[in-house]
N, C-alpha and C positions, 0 to 999 in steps of 0.2 A: 356823407353819409352819415346817418343816424347812429348813434350807438345803441339803439335798441336792436339793432339788426346784428350785431356783431356776436351774439351767443348764436343765433342761427346760422352763421357762416361759420364760425369754429366747428361746429356740429356737422356741416357738409365737409370742411376740410378733412376733419378726421375720418369721417366715412372714404372719404378718397385715398387716404395715406394707408388706412387698413386695407382697402380693397388692390391696393399695389403689392402687398407682402401676402406671402401665404399665412395660412393659422399656424400659430405657435403650436408645437405639439406638448401633449397631456405631460405635466411635471412626473420624471421617470420615478421619483420616488413614491408614487401612490400605485407603481406596480414592482412587487418586490422582485429584487435581482437575485438571482442564484448563480455566482461566478464558480465554476468548478475546476479543480487544479488537480492534475496529475503530471509525473516527469517521465513517463515511458514515452517511445517512438510510435508512429500510427499503426505499425504493424503488431504492438504488443497486445496481450490479450486484457490487459487493464485499460487502456486505450479503448478498445473496442468496445467493452463493457460499459463505460461513462458514455461514450457516443451513442449507444443504443438508449441507455437509461434518459440521456439528456434529450434525445429526440422523442420518446415516448411522452415526456412531460411536458413538452413544448405544445405537442399534439393534444394532449388530455386537458391543459391547463386554458388553452383557447384564447390566451392573451391576458391571461390572471398572474402569468407568471414570467419572467425573463430569464432565459437560460443563456448563459455565456460558460462554455466548455473549451478549456486550452489545456493541451497536452504538450509533452518534450520540454516540460519544466519552464515554460513561457510566462507563466505566473510565478510558481514556487517549486522548488524542489521538495521530495516528500519529506526530506529530514528538516525543513522548515515550516511544513504546510500546518502543523498542529498550532503553532504559536501563530501564524496568521488567521485561522480559523478563530482562536481566541480574541484577536484584535478586531477581528469583524472586515478583514482585508480579503479573504474569501469566505463564501458560503457553505461549500461542501468540497470533500476531499475522499480519497480512497487510499489512505498509507498503508504501508505494511506494517502488519502486527508487530516486526522487529523495530518497528520506530517509537513504539509507545512505552517501552517499560521505562524511560527517562520520566514520565509524566506519570506514570501509573505502573509501579514496580510488577504489580500481580499478572502483568500482560508477559511479562518475561517468563513465568512459568511455563508458558509453552515452549520455549526454547531450553529448557532443561533437560540434563542427561536422560530423563525417564522417557522422553519423547525420541531419544537418536536412534534413528532407525527403524523407527514404527512404519505401520500401513496407514494409508489414507481414509480407510473403513474407519479405522479406530479415532484419528482426529475428527473424523466428520461426526461421528457419534458424541464424543466429548464436547464439541463445540456448538453442537444443536441442544446439548442438554442443561442441566444445572451448571456446569463448568463455564459455558458461555454465558448464560444471564447472568453469572456471578460479575465476570469479566466486564459486562456491557454495563451494569449497574457501576462498577468501580470506575470505569472510564467517565462514566457521564458525572460521578460525584467528585472526580479529579479534576476534569477539564469542563470547559463551557461548551459542552456539546450536545447533541443528540445523536445517538447510536441507531441509524435507520433500520435497520434490519439485519438480517442472518450475513454472514462473514463469507467471503469469496476464497475458494481454495486457490492459490497459485501453482501449487505443485512441489514437490521435493527439491530442496537446496541441497546441491554437490559442490565437491570442490574441483576447480580449473586452473591449469597451470599453463606457462608458456613453453618452457624449455624443458622444466625438470619432470618427468612424468612420476606419479603417484602408482606403485603397484602394489602396496599393501601400508596398514596405517604408518608404522615407522618412519615411511617416508616422508610424512609430514613436517617431520621435526625440521624447523630453523627456515621454513618457507616464509616469506613475507606475503600474507594473505589480505586481499582487501575484504575488509568486512562491510557488508550492507548497513550496519549499526545494530543499537543494542547490545547491554552490557551482558547478557549470556552469551550472547554470540563470541563475544570478545575473549570471554572465560573459557568457552570450550574450545576456542581455537587455539589458544594458550596450553590448554590442559594437553591438548594432543600434539603440542610441541610447537605450534606454529608462532608468527609474530603478526596478530593480528594491526592492522593500519587502515585508516579513514581516509576514503579518496572518494570524492563526489563522482557519480557516475557519467557525468558529463565529462569530467578529467579522465576517465580511464585510457583511451588513445596515447595520451602523453606519456601517462603511468607505465604502460606498457612499451613504449618506445624509448624511454629514459631508463629503464629497468628498475625503476622504484620500486614495483611490486613483481612478487613470481608468479602472483595467481589471485584468484577471487573465490568468494563463495557466493554462488549465485543457483539460478534454475537453469535448464535446457532452454525454456523458452526465452528469458531475459536475453542469455546470451545470442541467442539466433537473431533477436530483433535489433542487437547492435551488430551483428556481423563480425563477432569478435575475432574470427578467425583472420579476417584482414588485418589485423593488429597483432598477429602472432599466437594466439591461443593455440596450442596444439593437442592438450590433454585433458581428460575428465576422469573423475573418482566418483563414482556413485555408492555414496556409503549413506545418503539421507540424513544430512547433518541435523535438519529441522524440517517443520512443512508450514512454509510461510503461508498468511492469509492476508486478504486486503479485508479493510475495515471500512464499512461506510460510514463518515462521520458528517453532520451538519451542525454549522453552528448555532447554539442555543439560542443566539441574540435573533437570528432568523426565526427559529423554530417556534419561540413565545409570541411573535408578530403574525405567523401564518393564522387564519383560521381553519377549524377542525376538517373541513373537507378537503382543504388544500395539503394539510398534514397528513390525509388519509390516502390523497392521490400521491404522494411520493412514496408513501410506505408501500402502498399496492404496486406502484410501477417498479420498487425495487426487488420486492418479493417475488413478482413474476419471473423477473429473469435469474434469480439465485440458481435454482437449479440446471439453469441452460447454462448460465455462465460457469459453472463448476465444471459441467462435462465438456465445455468449450475449453476450458484451463487445461484438463486431463488430457483432451485430443491434441491441445497444443504443444504439451510437454513431449507427447510421443512422436508428433510430427516434426518436433525440433529436435528431438534424439536423432532421429533418422537424418536430418539435414546435416547435424553435426557429422555425422558418419560419411555423409558423402563428402564433406568438405575436408576430410581427413584426420577429423579430431579422434585420436583414439581413446576410448571409453575402456575403462577398468570398473569392473562391479565386485567389491569382495564379497568373500563367502558369509553367509548368515551367521555362521559360527564365529566369524572373526568380528562382526561387528557387534553382536550380543558380548562377547568379552569386553571389547573397548566400553560398550554401554556401561557395563556392571564396573569396571574401574572409575567411569565419570561419574556414574550414581553415588559412590562413596563419598563424593564431596559436594554432593547437590544440597544436602540441609545447610551446610556452612553459608553456601553460595545463597541461597535463599533467605536465609538470616541477614547476612551482610547487605543486602539490598531490600531488605523491607518487606519481604512477602508476608503473606498471610500465613501463618502455620496450619490453619484448617484447611486451606486451598493443598498445601503441599500434604497434609495426610491424605487428601483426596487422591492423589495424585498415587502415592505409595500404595492406597488400597487399590485404586483401578489397576495398575500394572502389577502388583505383589512385588514391588521392588524391597 
């Protein structure tokens, strides 16, 4: 065989080999990947919000973005997801506002006694105004994140107990209450006489069974999503401890890489569902309340005068808490002005 024919034969052989295998896919890093993490179960309002958002982005991006949404803590618990965002291990999350004061103390202002027992309309007005914009700016400065848009109301957080009912505020004394996180939550619970404890959401059934805790601070919808009555929960005290929010955070590393049209796509997809999500969250809380009653959970709603009296007691310590946690005095003055405390 002539050596002159070898290059030609090699070309033919290479063509035959390539034809025997499917074409290699395009490199995945050419399409930005958005991994979205949340910790709640499929029925929870947080999960439904993100599922709808992810579906909208997939459709409108038309292959220019890859979206992978995982709920039920499959990627990260909300307690850990902010660090995962900063490390680039996920690209988006919707953590609760109570998880963020560890990183930006001023977010903890939303949990201060000034908000104890307030109504939803007041919270929405403040968060959609200058206070909300200030907190977004602070979060973006403190963390390597972009706040995608307006926050989602989850609904009021109350106290729930297993064996010991709470008929009045004085009954809270000495109860071991699972706190969802947040230094101010812990301080407020302690000021009411409780003993706040940290327990992962996924560990609650075991904590109930082993009597590690007497109850928890949560919302009707969250309690129902986990069917906690099946684990012994029997009582609720509707004192409107605070008004938790979900904050849409996107990794700044991803945000810097995206072209402007994809940034606009994400922001618009989020904004389009904010009002719907807030309404659904409120409806979910009402439906959850009815379901709790249907499963034998006894709900006590304290008188407005009692709540106001306890708020006044708690507010007396508010400035000290804010100072010790490093909150901006200007923001605290805004709260005093808004509420006349």
